[in-house]
C-alpha positions as a printed NumPy array, in Angstrom:
array([[ -93.138,   42.857,  163.742],
       [ -91.713,   45.828,  165.487],
       [ -88.387,   47.576,  165.447],
       [ -86.964,   50.528,  167.475],
       [ -86.543,   53.2  ,  164.697],
       [ -83.421,   54.828,  165.933],
       [ -81.655,   51.506,  165.791],
       [ -82.227,   51.184,  162.094],
       [ -79.527,   53.449,  161.089],
       [ -76.962,   50.882,  162.461],
       [ -77.06 ,   48.438,  159.362],
       [ -74.796,   45.823,  160.946],
       [ -77.16 ,   45.365,  163.99 ],
       [ -80.221,   43.233,  163.233],
       [ -83.015,   43.539,  165.812],
       [ -86.647,   42.989,  165.641],
       [ -89.676,   42.152,  168.061],
       [ -92.686,   39.679,  167.456],
       [ -96.227,   41.031,  168.311],
       [ -99.266,   39.147,  169.391],
       [-100.223,   38.747,  165.588],
       [ -97.38 ,   36.469,  165.351],
       [ -98.579,   34.4  ,  168.051],
       [ -97.311,   33.216,  171.762],
       [ -93.521,   32.653,  171.511],
       [ -93.193,   31.208,  175.08 ],
       [ -93.185,   27.514,  175.99 ],
       [ -93.925,   28.092,  179.77 ],
       [ -96.286,   30.87 ,  181.106],
       [ -96.629,   31.483,  184.969],
       [ -94.866,   27.834,  185.407],
       [ -97.315,   26.159,  183.038],
       [ -96.03 ,   24.639,  179.982],
       [ -98.31 ,   25.353,  176.94 ],
       [ -98.636,   23.709,  173.521],
       [ -95.033,   23.863,  172.7  ],
       [ -95.806,   22.498,  169.103],
       [ -97.648,   25.501,  168.494],
       [ -94.816,   27.679,  169.941],
       [ -92.293,   26.129,  167.846],
       [ -94.424,   26.63 ,  164.657],
       [ -95.013,   30.316,  165.821],
       [ -91.196,   30.833,  166.199],
       [ -90.343,   29.079,  162.841],
       [ -92.737,   31.324,  160.9  ],
       [ -91.805,   34.412,  162.594],
       [ -88.208,   34.188,  162.181],
       [ -88.553,   32.975,  158.67 ],
       [ -90.617,   35.979,  157.834],
       [ -87.773,   38.199,  159.327],
       [ -85.107,   36.034,  157.434],
       [ -83.344,   34.683,  160.474],
       [ -82.152,   30.939,  160.921],
       [ -83.666,   29.199,  163.637],
       [ -80.476,   27.055,  163.958],
       [ -78.469,   30.149,  164.473],
       [ -80.538,   31.409,  167.448],
       [ -80.063,   30.711,  171.308],
       [ -83.016,   31.084,  173.597],
       [ -82.786,   32.455,  177.085],
       [ -84.889,   31.241,  179.805],
       [ -84.995,   34.074,  182.13 ],
       [ -84.687,   33.649,  185.859],
       [ -84.854,   37.205,  187.083],
       [ -81.161,   37.479,  188.295],
       [ -78.367,   39.357,  186.799],
       [ -76.061,   36.958,  185.386],
       [ -74.559,   37.81 ,  181.831],
       [ -72.729,   35.133,  179.879],
       [ -71.744,   34.129,  176.696],
       [ -73.896,   31.656,  174.553],
       [ -73.076,   27.843,  174.915],
       [ -72.41 ,   26.833,  171.549],
       [ -73.992,   23.352,  172.233],
       [ -77.163,   24.995,  172.646],
       [ -77.49 ,   27.204,  169.455],
       [ -80.502,   25.86 ,  167.528],
       [ -81.638,   23.274,  170.025],
       [ -82.541,   25.68 ,  172.534],
       [ -85.056,   26.953,  170.26 ],
       [ -86.763,   23.602,  169.693],
       [ -86.257,   22.114,  173.099],
       [ -86.949,   24.475,  175.914],
       [ -85.294,   22.237,  178.672],
       [ -82.061,   23.377,  176.535],
       [ -82.644,   27.07 ,  176.784],
       [ -79.935,   29.061,  178.71 ],
       [ -81.307,   29.986,  182.242],
       [ -79.933,   33.47 ,  182.367],
       [ -80.961,   37.25 ,  182.065],
       [ -78.246,   38.343,  179.752],
       [ -76.213,   36.819,  176.827],
       [ -73.211,   38.754,  175.424],
       [ -71.282,   37.811,  172.259],
       [ -68.671,   39.084,  169.821],
       [ -69.822,   36.541,  167.012],
       [ -71.669,   37.643,  163.845],
       [ -74.493,   35.868,  162.557],
       [ -75.588,   34.45 ,  166.025],
       [ -79.013,   35.517,  167.106],
       [ -80.019,   36.034,  170.779],
       [ -83.652,   35.395,  171.605],
       [ -85.373,   36.366,  174.613],
       [ -89.375,   36.408,  175.717],
       [ -90.962,   39.398,  176.863],
       [ -94.395,   40.687,  178.499],
       [ -93.757,   43.897,  180.116],
       [ -90.115,   43.454,  181.265],
       [ -87.456,   45.538,  179.575],
       [ -85.547,   43.862,  176.568],
       [ -82.248,   45.881,  176.499],
       [ -80.151,   45.789,  173.496],
       [ -76.515,   46.912,  173.861],
       [ -74.398,   47.183,  170.619],
       [ -70.813,   48.444,  170.056],
       [ -70.367,   48.649,  166.289],
       [ -66.703,   49.331,  166.696],
       [ -65.345,   46.271,  168.584],
       [ -67.979,   44.732,  167.658],
       [ -69.849,   43.435,  170.492],
       [ -73.657,   42.652,  171.301],
       [ -75.552,   42.242,  174.68 ],
       [ -79.345,   41.293,  175.164],
       [ -80.547,   41.734,  178.722],
       [ -84.013,   40.909,  180.169],
       [ -84.8  ,   43.405,  183.059],
       [ -87.807,   42.809,  185.062],
       [ -88.297,   44.468,  188.623],
       [ -85.74 ,   42.381,  190.335],
       [ -83.065,   42.604,  187.322],
       [ -83.504,   46.563,  187.506],
       [ -83.002,   46.392,  191.296],
       [ -79.829,   44.434,  190.719],
       [ -78.58 ,   46.992,  188.294],
       [ -78.143,   44.222,  185.368],
       [ -78.074,   47.037,  182.744],
       [ -75.231,   48.681,  184.285],
       [ -73.429,   45.319,  184.775],
       [ -74.059,   44.453,  181.193],
       [ -72.256,   47.75 ,  180.177],
       [ -69.231,   47.116,  182.382],
       [ -69.064,   43.474,  181.22 ],
       [ -68.794,   44.762,  177.601],
       [ -65.798,   46.941,  178.346],
       [ -64.28 ,   44.225,  180.379],
       [ -64.727,   41.319,  178.249],
       [ -64.345,   42.718,  174.745],
       [ -62.637,   46.092,  175.484],
       [ -65.731,   48.252,  174.298],
       [ -65.238,   51.871,  174.827],
       [ -68.494,   52.55 ,  176.977],
       [ -69.077,   55.886,  175.052],
       [ -69.356,   53.883,  171.641],
       [ -72.078,   51.604,  173.084],
       [ -75.508,   52.118,  171.705],
       [ -78.616,   51.11 ,  173.99 ],
       [ -82.177,   50.388,  172.829],
       [ -84.939,   49.529,  175.183],
       [ -87.764,   47.931,  173.39 ],
       [ -91.493,   47.529,  173.96 ],
       [ -91.932,   47.37 ,  177.8  ],
       [ -94.137,   48.546,  180.431],
       [ -93.99 ,   52.179,  181.03 ],
       [ -94.664,   54.235,  184.347],
       [ -98.016,   55.133,  183.325],
       [ -99.293,   51.491,  182.968],
       [ -97.209,   50.096,  185.958],
       [ -98.782,   50.282,  189.528],
       [ -97.705,   48.289,  192.266],
       [ -99.601,   47.694,  195.736],
       [ -97.107,   48.563,  198.645],
       [ -94.022,   47.657,  196.794],
       [ -91.224,   46.339,  198.822],
       [ -88.649,   48.76 ,  197.509],
       [ -90.742,   51.95 ,  198.477],
       [ -88.364,   52.26 ,  201.602],
       [ -85.265,   51.592,  199.543],
       [ -83.438,   54.72 ,  198.948],
       [ -82.271,   53.932,  195.605],
       [ -85.923,   53.448,  194.244],
       [ -87.288,   56.699,  195.569],
       [ -87.013,   58.752,  192.476],
       [ -88.76 ,   56.049,  190.473],
       [ -91.675,   55.432,  192.714],
       [ -94.583,   57.881,  192.723],
       [ -97.275,   57.296,  195.049],
       [-100.918,   57.02 ,  193.653],
       [-103.653,   56.981,  196.295],
       [-103.36 ,   55.393,  199.536],
       [-101.372,   52.239,  198.883],
       [-100.336,   52.118,  195.165],
       [ -97.241,   53.319,  193.528],
       [ -96.219,   54.141,  189.852],
       [ -93.084,   52.177,  189.061],
       [ -90.554,   53.736,  186.435],
       [ -88.574,   50.694,  185.484],
       [ -87.311,   52.539,  182.136],
       [ -86.216,   55.74 ,  184.15 ],
       [ -84.127,   53.703,  186.557],
       [ -82.57 ,   51.726,  183.747],
       [ -81.653,   54.837,  181.823],
       [ -79.947,   56.127,  184.931],
       [ -78.001,   52.96 ,  185.367],
       [ -76.788,   53.281,  181.646],
       [ -75.9  ,   56.823,  181.995],
       [ -74.01 ,   55.859,  185.316],
       [ -72.079,   53.302,  183.556],
       [ -70.932,   55.536,  181.029],
       [ -73.431,   55.366,  178.179],
       [ -73.969,   58.833,  176.525],
       [ -77.499,   59.867,  176.783],
       [ -77.583,   60.679,  173.236],
       [ -76.891,   57.007,  172.578],
       [ -80.018,   55.689,  174.44 ],
       [ -83.151,   54.988,  172.549],
       [ -86.158,   54.107,  174.285],
       [ -89.239,   52.486,  172.337],
       [ -92.45 ,   54.646,  172.83 ],
       [ -94.532,   51.266,  172.95 ],
       [ -96.12 ,   50.695,  176.39 ],
       [ -97.08 ,   47.275,  176.755],
       [ -99.261,   47.907,  179.503],
       [-101.696,   49.725,  177.262],
       [-100.586,   48.669,  173.639],
       [-102.577,   45.555,  172.743],
       [-100.567,   44.645,  169.812],
       [ -98.176,   43.136,  172.278],
       [ -98.753,   40.771,  175.264],
       [ -98.546,   42.181,  178.589],
       [ -98.304,   40.076,  181.888],
       [ -99.465,   43.148,  183.973],
       [-102.543,   43.762,  181.777],
       [-103.552,   39.888,  181.38 ],
       [-102.53 ,   38.272,  184.425],
       [-105.962,   37.431,  185.447],
       [-106.949,   35.905,  181.995],
       [-106.726,   31.907,  181.61 ],
       [-103.184,   31.03 ,  180.829],
       [-104.495,   30.049,  177.554],
       [-105.298,   33.507,  176.572],
       [-101.868,   35.061,  177.698],
       [ -98.545,   34.96 ,  176.02 ],
       [ -94.998,   36.369,  175.563],
       [ -93.638,   38.082,  172.403],
       [ -89.931,   37.633,  171.513],
       [ -87.047,   39.908,  170.816],
       [ -84.279,   38.879,  168.603],
       [ -80.804,   40.408,  168.096],
       [ -77.62 ,   39.678,  166.211],
       [ -74.588,   41.213,  164.261],
       [ -74.545,   40.842,  160.519]])
């Protein structure tokens, strides 16, 4: 289990991340369905360990877009046990307490947005495409529009994810996109170092989140073998790959 240290000072915010030691948490990896009975068992054991009722969780099935919606009440609990019931979305937003948002990660950015005054909570998955679509900024704006959050009250936590030092891409399509220029560093002839975290921090600040309220985990999944990493493990057999989970809720 891992937690972002700076978020622990907010007692009404629950958040946690599984590690590789807790087992694979994903039913599908690279489009291939794995042993879901084992995945369900891993989820049950981990959630029990951290004191979360699985029947109060709702699972996302990320689609690498920028939609952010409220959880479907009919999918609470069942989406954890039947992957076909997972919500196909990259962001869930709620003002309900004792409801836990669940997403799978392996290098992409898990972004927690929390307004303790309203209260309101958003969990966002931001991979390359989500960052390009500025999903983090859109999530902040949605919290303001939907629940009346004062953006300067929003706390942002970026969990374990790939850091620029570990994320190299061969001739990325965004290399000629002006908005990416500050977040791409050419390494050698054709490879570029990609700073997803830096771009997301900029998006959060542009939306009005105060820099002092943005907390970034120092865990680089590209190099920290306590966590699954798509970038590091993509050439391994699917049976040796996996995803860890992020779980958040308001108490």
